Structure formats: structure tokens, C-alpha cells
VEXDREN-2710 file (C-alpha; in Angstrom, 1 decimal):
% VEXDREN-2710
k/r/px/py/pz
1/MET/70.6/110.3/-33.8
2/ASN/73.9/111.5/-32.5
3/LYS/77.2/109.8/-32.1
4/LEU/76.6/108.6/-28.5
5/GLU/73.3/107.1/-29.4
6/LEU/75.0/105.1/-32.2
7/LYS/77.7/103.9/-29.8
8/GLY/74.9/102.8/-27.5
9/LYS/73.2/100.8/-30.2
10/TRP/76.6/99.3/-31.1
11/ASN/77.2/98.3/-27.5
12/GLN/73.8/96.6/-27.4
13/ILE/74.6/94.6/-30.6
14/LYS/78.0/93.7/-29.3
15/GLY/76.5/92.6/-25.9
16/LYS/73.9/90.4/-27.7
17/ALA/76.6/88.7/-29.7
18/LYS/78.6/88.0/-26.5
19/GLU/75.5/86.6/-24.8
20/GLN/74.8/84.3/-27.7
21/TYR/78.5/83.1/-27.7
22/GLY/78.3/82.5/-24.0
23/MET/75.1/80.5/-24.3
24/THR/76.4/78.5/-27.2
25/PHE/79.8/77.6/-25.7
26/ASN/78.5/77.5/-22.0
27/ASP/80.9/80.4/-21.1
28/ASP/79.3/82.2/-18.2
29/GLU/81.9/85.0/-18.1
30/GLU/81.3/85.9/-21.8
31/PHE/77.5/85.8/-21.2
32/SER/77.8/88.1/-18.2
33/GLU/80.0/90.5/-20.2
34/GLY/77.3/90.5/-22.9
35/GLN/74.6/91.5/-20.5
36/TYR/76.8/94.2/-19.0
37/ASP/77.5/95.6/-22.5
38/LYS/73.8/95.6/-23.3
39/LEU/73.1/97.5/-20.1
40/VAL/75.8/100.1/-20.8
41/GLY/74.6/100.5/-24.4
42/LYS/71.0/101.1/-23.3
43/MET/72.0/103.6/-20.7
44/GLN/74.3/105.3/-23.2
45/GLU/71.5/105.5/-25.8
46/LYS/68.9/106.9/-23.3
47/THR/71.2/109.4/-21.4
48/GLY/73.7/110.4/-24.1
49/LYS/76.6/109.9/-21.7
50/VAL/80.0/108.5/-22.6
51/LYS/80.7/104.8/-21.7
52/GLU/83.2/105.7/-19.0
53/ASP/80.8/107.9/-17.1
54/ILE/78.1/105.2/-17.2
55/GLU/80.6/102.6/-16.0
56/LYS/81.6/104.8/-13.1
57/GLU/77.9/105.3/-12.2
58/ILE/77.3/101.5/-12.3
59/ALA/80.3/100.9/-10.1
60/SER/78.9/103.3/-7.5
61/TRP/75.7/101.2/-7.2
END
């Protein structure tokens, strides 16, 4: 497992925590950020790209 895969896993964990916080305190913005972090983390883990490149790619959709 390389450094980018670990960062991807960390982003997924961070995203899950934000989702839980958003659900607990009814904070839709935090929940959405959590889902976004999980998506970026999964893509980072699978592709091995840096977070900034993935965010640019998502923005182009």
C-alpha cells in the first residue's frame, strides 16, 4: 500500500465521520462534505492520483 492509498483511506474515514456528525446534528452541509470526502478518498485509493487532481476531475463533470 502506497502513500496515496493511505491518504485515500484516511479521506474515507474522515468523510464517514463528517457524515455521522451531519446526521446526528441535522447538518446537511457537513453531511454533504462527508459524502464528497468519501468519494474523493475512494477515487484516490483506486487511481493513485493526488486529491487536487481528483477534485479538478470531479469539477469538470
